[in-house]
N, C-alpha and C positions, 0 to 999 in steps of 0.2 A: 433391548434394542442398540445394534451397534450403529453408530453416525457416518454417513460418509465425509469422504475427506478430499476436500480440494486444496490442489498448491496452486497459488498465484504465478504468471509469469515473473514477479521478482523474485519470488522464493527459488524457481527452480534455475534461476538465475545465479544466484546464492548456493545452491549445490552443485552446479556445473562447476562456479570456480573454484569451490574448494576441490571439485574431485581433481579439479587439474592443478591444483595446488600439491596435493599429498601426492598423486601419482607422477610429477615432477621431481617430489620429495626421496620416492619410492616405487620403483616399478609393482603394480600390483597395491598400493594404499589408497587412490583414487577407488577402485571396486569395491575395497574392505570399506571405507568411507561411505560409499552408496549404500550398500548393504546394509550397514548400520545405522543409516539417516535413515533408512525407510522404516527400519524395525522399531527404533524409535518413535519414527510419525503413528506406526500403526497402533502403537502402544499406546497413545493420546487417547484411541475410541475408549480404552477403560478410564483414564486419569485425566481426562478433559476436564477443565474449571476448576480442577483445585491447586491451580498454581498461582502465585504472586503475578500481580494486574503492572503490569511496567508500560509506560508511552501508550496505556487504553490497551494497551492486551496481554493477552493468556503469558506468560514466559515460562519456558520449560528449559531445564537445565537436561541438554546431553549426558549420557553416563560414561561414554568412551573415548569423545572428543569433544575440543574445550569450545560447545556450540551451544547458543540456546534458541530454542525455535519460538518464536512468537506467534500467536494463532490467535481467532475469534470462535465463537462457539455458538450455534443455537440449538434448537431442540430435534435438527437431522443434520447436522451439518456442523465438521469443523475446517474452519478455514488457515492454511499454513499461507502468512502472510509474508515472513523473512526467517531465514536459517544463517545467522551471526555470529561470528567467532566471541568469546568471549576474553578475547586475548586486546581485540581491536579497544580504543577509547569508546565509554560507554558513550560519551557523548556524540560519536557518530552514529551513536545506532538510534538516539535522540531525533540527531539532522534528517535522518532516511526517513521518519516518519510524521515530519516534522512536513516533509515535501508531498506525502504523497496524497 
């Protein structure tokens, strides 16, 4: 059974920030990031729960862009909590989760 995917408002904000960053760097790159990241999120329906647990969340490493997808899962749903660049200091990721 394929799980439903929910994306928190914080994760949507992360995605929108990344789209803006890539679009400023090169026209069309933001759309490319958008397409890619949602393909990665969709792939989680096949592999969720098999990734390392970091800061109490599963952490999926994206294949094409330097981003982690932090998520939780239960029997029916995958919840995306954050989409963060792994080029940032990992402690900034920890601070983010401690304030939730």
